[in-house]
C-alpha positions in Angstrom: -19.7 -4.8 7.8 -21.1 -7.4 5.1 -21.3 -4.3 2.6 -17.8 -3.3 3.4 -16.4 -7.2 2.5 -17.9 -7.4 -0.7 -16.9 -4.2 -1.9 -13.1 -5.1 -1.0 -13.7 -8.0 -3.3 -13.9 -6.2 -6.5 -11.0 -4.3 -7.9 -12.4 -1.0 -8.2 -13.2 -0.9 -4.5 -10.4 -1.8 -2.9 -9.9 1.4 -1.2 -12.9 1.5 0.6 -13.6 2.1 4.3 -15.8 3.3 7.0 -15.9 6.9 7.9 -16.7 7.1 11.1 -18.3 10.7 11.0 -20.9 9.6 8.8 -20.8 5.9 9.5 -21.0 5.2 5.3 -18.6 3.4 3.4 -16.5 5.4 1.4 -13.3 5.3 -0.9 -10.9 6.8 1.8 -8.3 6.8 -1.1 -10.2 9.9 -2.5 -10.8 11.4 1.0 -6.8 11.3 1.3 -7.0 8.6 4.4 -4.2 6.0 3.8 -1.8 3.9 6.4 1.5 4.6 6.1 4.0 1.6 5.1 6.2 2.2 8.3 3.1 1.9 10.4 1.7 -1.6 8.9 5.7 -2.4 9.1 5.8 -1.2 13.2 2.8 -2.7 13.7 3.5 -6.6 12.4 7.0 -6.1 14.1 5.3 -5.5 17.5 3.1 -8.1 17.0 6.1 -10.9 16.3 8.4 -9.6 19.3 4.9 -9.6 21.5 4.7 -13.3 20.2 8.4 -14.7 21.0 8.2 -13.1 24.4 5.2 -15.0 25.2 6.9 -18.3 23.8 10.2 -17.4 25.8 8.0 -16.5 29.2 6.0 -20.1 28.7 9.4 -22.0 27.8 11.0 -20.5 30.5 7.9 -21.5 33.1 8.1 -25.2 31.6 11.4 -25.7 32.2 11.5 -24.9 35.8 8.4 -26.6 36.7 5.4 -24.7 38.1 5.1 -24.6 41.9 1.9 -22.1 42.2 -0.8 -24.4 43.1 -3.1 -25.2 40.9 -0.9 -25.4 37.7 
């Protein structure tokens, strides 16, 4: 991990990642491995929706007052 983080800090190695087959740090772009922007956007949107859901449930529980023992 240290080697990977160090490689990411250089301008020449921004596409480096771990090759899970060889367990080596390699240039993923040269191997044709890229993350589509749609995937990244979907992950961020899903995470935001989940956080909002958790906050909404928490507000509902707080507003009603918990009647469960120990809470």
